[in-house]
C-alpha positions as CSV (number, residue, x, y, z in Angstrom):
1,X,-57.5,-46.2,53.1
2,X,-54.2,-47.2,51.8
3,X,-53.0,-45.2,48.8
4,X,-51.9,-47.1,45.7
5,X,-48.3,-46.9,44.8
6,X,-49.1,-45.8,41.3
7,X,-52.1,-44.1,39.8
8,X,-52.2,-46.0,36.5
9,X,-55.1,-43.9,35.1
10,X,-53.2,-40.7,35.8
11,X,-50.1,-42.2,34.2
12,X,-52.2,-42.9,31.1
13,X,-53.4,-39.3,31.1
14,X,-49.8,-38.3,30.9
15,X,-49.6,-40.1,27.6
16,X,-52.7,-38.3,26.3
17,X,-51.4,-34.9,27.3
18,X,-48.0,-35.6,25.8
19,X,-49.6,-36.8,22.6
20,X,-51.7,-33.6,22.4
21,X,-48.6,-31.4,22.7
22,X,-46.7,-33.5,20.2
23,X,-49.4,-33.2,17.6
24,X,-49.6,-29.5,18.2
25,X,-45.9,-29.1,17.5
26,X,-45.9,-31.2,14.4
27,X,-48.9,-29.2,13.1
28,X,-46.9,-25.9,13.5
29,X,-44.5,-27.1,10.9
30,X,-46.8,-29.2,8.6
31,X,-50.2,-27.7,9.0
32,X,-52.0,-31.0,8.7
33,X,-54.9,-30.0,11.1
34,X,-56.8,-28.3,8.2
35,X,-57.5,-31.7,6.7
36,X,-59.0,-33.2,9.9
37,X,-62.4,-31.6,9.8
38,X,-64.1,-31.4,13.2
39,X,-61.0,-32.9,14.9
40,X,-58.8,-30.0,13.8
41,X,-59.3,-27.9,17.0
42,X,-58.1,-30.8,19.1
43,X,-54.7,-30.5,17.3
44,X,-54.5,-26.7,17.0
45,X,-55.3,-26.4,20.7
46,X,-53.0,-29.3,21.7
47,X,-51.0,-26.9,23.8
48,X,-53.7,-27.5,26.5
49,X,-52.0,-30.8,27.2
50,X,-49.5,-28.6,29.1
51,X,-52.4,-27.3,31.3
52,X,-53.3,-30.9,32.0
53,X,-49.8,-31.6,33.2
54,X,-49.9,-28.5,35.4
55,X,-53.0,-29.7,37.2
56,X,-51.8,-33.3,37.3
57,X,-48.6,-32.2,38.9
58,X,-50.4,-30.3,41.7
59,X,-52.8,-33.2,42.3
60,X,-50.0,-35.9,42.5
61,X,-47.6,-33.8,44.6
62,X,-50.3,-32.9,47.2
63,X,-51.4,-36.5,47.3
64,X,-47.9,-38.0,47.7
65,X,-46.4,-35.3,49.9
66,X,-49.5,-34.6,52.1
67,X,-47.5,-35.7,55.2
68,X,-44.2,-34.0,54.4
69,X,-42.3,-32.6,57.3
70,X,-42.4,-28.8,57.4
71,X,-38.8,-28.2,58.4
72,X,-35.7,-26.9,56.7
73,X,-34.5,-30.4,56.2
74,X,-37.9,-31.6,55.0
75,X,-38.2,-28.8,52.5
76,X,-34.6,-29.2,51.2
77,X,-35.3,-33.0,50.8
78,X,-38.4,-32.2,48.8
79,X,-36.6,-29.8,46.5
80,X,-33.8,-32.3,46.1
81,X,-36.2,-35.0,45.0
82,X,-38.0,-32.8,42.5
83,X,-34.7,-31.6,41.1
84,X,-33.6,-35.2,40.7
85,X,-36.8,-35.9,38.9
86,X,-36.6,-33.1,36.3
87,X,-33.0,-31.9,35.9
88,X,-30.9,-34.8,34.5
89,X,-33.1,-35.2,31.4
90,X,-33.3,-31.4,30.9
91,X,-29.5,-31.1,31.1
92,X,-29.0,-34.1,28.8
93,X,-31.2,-32.5,26.1
94,X,-29.3,-29.2,26.4
95,X,-26.0,-31.0,25.9
96,X,-27.4,-32.9,23.0
97,X,-28.7,-29.7,21.4
98,X,-25.3,-28.1,21.8
99,X,-23.6,-31.1,20.1
100,X,-26.1,-30.9,17.3
101,X,-25.6,-27.2,16.9
102,X,-21.8,-27.6,16.7
103,X,-22.0,-30.5,14.3
104,X,-24.5,-28.6,12.1
105,X,-22.2,-25.6,12.0
106,X,-19.3,-27.8,11.0
107,X,-21.4,-29.1,8.1
108,X,-22.4,-25.6,7.1
109,X,-25.9,-25.8,8.5
110,X,-27.4,-23.1,10.6
111,X,-30.5,-23.4,12.8
112,X,-33.7,-21.9,11.6
113,X,-33.7,-19.3,14.4
114,X,-30.1,-18.8,15.5
115,X,-31.1,-16.3,18.3
116,X,-32.6,-19.3,20.1
117,X,-29.1,-20.5,20.9
118,X,-27.6,-17.5,22.6
119,X,-25.5,-17.6,25.7
120,X,-27.9,-15.7,27.9
121,X,-30.7,-18.0,26.9
122,X,-28.5,-21.0,27.6
123,X,-27.8,-19.7,31.2
124,X,-31.5,-19.2,31.8
125,X,-32.2,-22.7,30.6
126,X,-29.5,-24.2,32.8
127,X,-30.9,-22.4,35.8
128,X,-34.5,-23.3,34.9
129,X,-35.6,-19.7,35.1
130,X,-36.5,-19.1,31.5
131,X,-40.3,-18.9,32.3
132,X,-39.8,-16.4,35.1
133,X,-39.7,-13.3,32.9
134,X,-36.0,-13.4,31.9
135,X,-36.8,-14.6,28.3
136,X,-39.4,-13.5,25.8
137,X,-38.8,-16.1,23.1
138,X,-38.4,-19.9,22.8
139,X,-34.8,-20.9,23.2
140,X,-32.6,-24.0,23.5
141,X,-34.8,-26.8,25.0
142,X,-37.9,-24.8,24.2
143,X,-40.5,-27.2,25.7
144,X,-38.7,-26.8,29.1
145,X,-40.4,-23.4,29.6
146,X,-43.1,-25.4,31.3
147,X,-40.5,-27.3,33.4
148,X,-39.2,-23.9,34.5
149,X,-42.7,-23.0,35.6
150,X,-43.0,-26.3,37.4
151,X,-39.7,-25.6,39.2
152,X,-41.2,-22.3,40.4
153,X,-44.1,-24.3,41.7
154,X,-41.9,-26.9,43.4
155,X,-40.0,-24.1,45.2
156,X,-43.3,-22.7,46.6
157,X,-45.1,-26.0,47.0
158,X,-44.1,-26.7,50.7
159,X,-45.4,-23.3,51.7
160,X,-48.7,-23.6,49.8
161,X,-49.2,-27.1,51.2
162,X,-48.5,-25.9,54.7
163,X,-51.2,-23.2,54.2
164,X,-53.8,-25.7,52.8
165,X,-53.2,-28.2,55.7
166,X,-54.3,-25.5,58.1
167,X,-57.5,-24.7,56.3
168,X,-60.9,-26.3,56.6
169,X,-62.3,-28.5,53.9
170,X,-65.0,-26.0,53.2
171,X,-62.5,-23.2,52.5
172,X,-60.3,-25.4,50.4
173,X,-63.3,-26.4,48.3
174,X,-63.9,-22.8,47.4
175,X,-60.5,-22.7,45.8
176,X,-61.4,-24.9,42.9
177,X,-64.1,-22.7,41.4
178,X,-62.1,-19.6,42.2
179,X,-59.1,-21.0,40.3
180,X,-61.1,-21.7,37.2
181,X,-62.7,-18.2,37.4
182,X,-59.2,-16.7,37.4
183,X,-58.2,-19.0,34.6
184,X,-61.2,-17.9,32.6
185,X,-60.1,-14.3,33.1
186,X,-56.6,-15.1,32.0
187,X,-57.9,-16.8,28.9
188,X,-60.1,-13.8,28.1
189,X,-57.2,-11.4,28.7
190,X,-54.8,-13.2,26.4
191,X,-57.2,-14.5,23.9
192,X,-56.6,-18.1,25.0
193,X,-54.2,-20.0,27.2
194,X,-51.3,-20.5,24.8
195,X,-49.1,-18.4,27.0
196,X,-45.4,-19.2,27.4
197,X,-42.4,-17.6,29.1
198,X,-43.4,-14.1,30.5
199,X,-47.1,-14.9,30.8
200,X,-46.8,-18.5,31.9
201,X,-46.5,-18.3,35.7
202,X,-50.1,-17.1,36.4
203,X,-51.4,-19.8,34.1
204,X,-49.3,-22.4,35.8
205,X,-50.0,-21.5,39.5
206,X,-53.8,-21.3,39.0
207,X,-53.8,-24.8,37.5
208,X,-51.2,-26.2,40.0
209,X,-53.2,-25.0,43.0
210,X,-56.4,-26.3,41.4
211,X,-54.7,-29.7,41.3
212,X,-53.5,-29.4,44.8
213,X,-56.9,-28.6,46.2
214,X,-58.4,-31.4,44.3
215,X,-56.1,-33.8,46.1
216,X,-57.5,-32.6,49.4
217,X,-61.1,-33.0,48.4
218,X,-60.9,-36.4,46.6
219,X,-60.2,-38.7,49.7
220,X,-63.2,-37.3,51.5
221,X,-65.8,-38.7,49.0
222,X,-63.9,-41.2,46.9
223,X,-66.0,-44.2,48.1
224,X,-69.3,-42.5,47.2
225,X,-68.4,-40.7,44.0
226,X,-68.8,-42.4,40.6
227,X,-65.3,-41.7,39.4
228,X,-65.7,-43.4,36.1
229,X,-68.7,-41.2,35.3
230,X,-66.8,-38.0,36.2
231,X,-63.8,-39.1,34.1
232,X,-66.1,-39.8,31.1
233,X,-68.0,-36.6,31.5
234,X,-64.7,-34.6,31.9
235,X,-63.2,-36.2,28.7
236,X,-66.3,-35.6,26.7
237,X,-66.6,-32.1,28.0
238,X,-63.0,-31.3,27.1
239,X,-63.5,-32.5,23.5
240,X,-66.6,-30.5,23.0
241,X,-65.1,-27.4,24.7
242,X,-62.0,-27.4,22.6
243,X,-64.2,-27.7,19.4
244,X,-65.8,-24.4,20.5
245,X,-62.3,-23.0,21.0
246,X,-62.9,-22.3,24.8
247,X,-59.5,-22.9,26.4
248,X,-60.4,-22.3,30.1
249,X,-63.5,-24.4,29.9
250,X,-61.5,-27.2,28.3
251,X,-59.1,-27.1,31.1
252,X,-62.0,-27.3,33.6
253,X,-63.2,-30.5,32.0
254,X,-59.7,-31.9,32.0
255,X,-59.6,-31.2,35.7
256,X,-62.8,-33.1,36.2
257,X,-61.4,-36.0,34.3
258,X,-58.4,-36.1,36.5
259,X,-60.5,-35.9,39.6
260,X,-62.6,-38.8,38.4
261,X,-59.6,-41.0,37.9
262,X,-58.3,-39.9,41.4
263,X,-61.7,-40.9,42.9
264,X,-61.4,-44.3,41.3
265,X,-57.8,-44.8,42.6
266,X,-58.6,-43.7,46.2
267,X,-61.6,-46.0,46.2
268,X,-59.2,-48.8,45.2
269,X,-61.3,-49.6,42.1
270,X,-59.8,-51.1,38.9
271,X,-58.0,-48.8,36.5
272,X,-60.2,-47.4,33.7
273,X,-57.7,-46.5,31.0
274,X,-54.5,-47.3,32.9
275,X,-54.9,-51.0,32.1
276,X,-54.2,-50.4,28.4
277,X,-50.5,-51.3,28.3
278,X,-49.4,-49.2,25.4
279,X,-51.0,-46.1,26.8
280,X,-49.6,-46.8,30.2
281,X,-46.1,-47.3,28.7
282,X,-46.3,-44.0,26.9
283,X,-47.4,-42.4,30.1
284,X,-44.2,-43.7,31.8
285,X,-42.2,-42.3,28.9
286,X,-44.1,-39.0,28.7
287,X,-41.5,-36.8,30.4
288,X,-38.8,-38.1,28.1
289,X,-41.1,-37.8,25.1
290,X,-42.0,-34.2,26.0
291,X,-38.3,-33.3,26.4
292,X,-37.4,-34.8,23.1
293,X,-39.4,-32.4,21.0
294,X,-36.6,-29.8,20.5
295,X,-33.8,-32.1,19.3
296,X,-36.3,-34.1,17.2
297,X,-37.5,-30.9,15.5
298,X,-34.0,-29.7,14.9
299,X,-32.8,-33.0,13.4
300,X,-35.9,-33.4,11.2
301,X,-35.9,-29.8,10.0
302,X,-32.1,-29.9,9.2
303,X,-32.4,-33.3,7.5
304,X,-35.2,-32.1,5.2
305,X,-33.4,-28.9,4.5
306,X,-30.3,-30.9,3.5
307,X,-32.4,-33.0,1.2
308,X,-34.1,-29.9,-0.3
309,X,-37.5,-31.1,0.9
310,X,-39.7,-28.3,2.4
311,X,-41.7,-29.4,5.4
312,X,-44.8,-27.6,4.0
313,X,-44.9,-29.8,0.9
314,X,-43.6,-33.0,2.6
315,X,-45.8,-33.1,5.7
316,X,-46.2,-36.8,5.9
317,X,-42.4,-37.4,5.7
318,X,-41.8,-34.6,8.3
319,X,-44.4,-36.1,10.7
320,X,-43.0,-39.6,10.3
321,X,-39.4,-38.5,10.8
322,X,-40.2,-36.4,13.9
323,X,-42.2,-39.2,15.4
324,X,-39.5,-41.7,14.9
325,X,-36.7,-39.5,16.2
326,X,-38.8,-38.4,19.2
327,X,-39.6,-42.0,20.2
328,X,-35.9,-43.1,19.8
329,X,-34.6,-40.2,21.8
330,X,-37.3,-40.6,24.5
331,X,-36.4,-44.3,24.9
332,X,-32.7,-43.4,25.2
333,X,-33.3,-40.6,27.6
334,X,-35.6,-42.7,29.8
335,X,-33.3,-45.7,30.0
336,X,-29.9,-44.0,30.0
337,X,-30.6,-40.8,31.9
338,X,-34.0,-40.5,33.6
339,X,-34.2,-43.9,35.4
340,X,-30.5,-44.2,36.4
341,X,-30.5,-40.6,37.7
342,X,-33.7,-41.0,39.6
343,X,-32.6,-44.2,41.2
344,X,-29.2,-42.9,42.2
345,X,-30.3,-39.5,43.5
346,X,-33.5,-40.6,45.1
347,X,-31.8,-43.4,47.0
348,X,-30.2,-40.8,49.2
349,X,-33.2,-38.5,49.6
350,X,-36.1,-41.0,49.8
351,X,-35.2,-44.6,50.4
352,X,-38.9,-45.8,50.2
353,X,-39.3,-44.1,46.8
354,X,-36.0,-45.7,45.7
355,X,-37.5,-49.1,46.4
356,X,-40.5,-48.3,44.3
357,X,-38.4,-47.2,41.4
358,X,-36.3,-50.4,41.7
359,X,-39.3,-52.7,41.4
360,X,-40.7,-50.8,38.5
361,X,-43.4,-48.8,40.3
362,X,-42.9,-45.2,39.2
363,X,-45.8,-43.0,40.4
364,X,-44.3,-39.7,39.3
């Protein structure tokens, strides 16, 4: 069957995952989760939105690039497209952080953790290798540790895909439960999945490969499977699991939710949550939103310090300011950096994709 140009439900999932991570970061400064009752674990474990992104990335890439040419030229073209997707916004945020740092120092303001802005950390961030074991602390554009992990996955993706293409469906099907067994072990070993930098790559690759194998399984049974039911069960299971503080099981249910939406898309059924315009729009902006956390946090923290208003006692103001700054920065990054860069760079590497971007269809 013909694949849709955009998986609108998956795009909406991007919004949900980005929102979870955003609430988690706000809570780190404000500590508002304690007043949310039964909903508190959803916020305190909002970092699992990153795990959702990791699985989603493997699922979409294996679906879109299933027929990629396994040659030097084909692999280089793939790497170029992925770099064009992630790097311009990442670089723009680093430049913005550097400007804010210089401006703050000129005004007599120092960042909360000055060691975050060292030269070695800057080089690691520019090379996107900060999650490969070279750093052990959050630095510069700190949410980009996950983008660094993704970049490692992109570099190995053609070779993983080539191996999966040669395997039987039965063998590939065994990878999904195996991946979640390994994920459960990692969660047990580290006391959860909130692992960044040095410990992030095992977490990433297990979930990335789980997403890739899901992409191979979904087309085989899409017409027969009740995708909406799977998505609903996955969403409900994720909420219940996170309330019982079980990270690996939560990620499993998130994976089922994504698979359910993929079943619906491959069976060419109407979108489930992707038709809700605000959620879809946030999904389109999700990368820019995610990459805006660091400068938004820096601006908010410095502004409140300048006003003598501690975040701990002015939580509502802090949350409102960080939300507003994040949205404004995300819109600016998306319109002024992300879309122009993707259109310009992708036009050379993938003309068909460039046409999709030009008419507003942005699958990934």
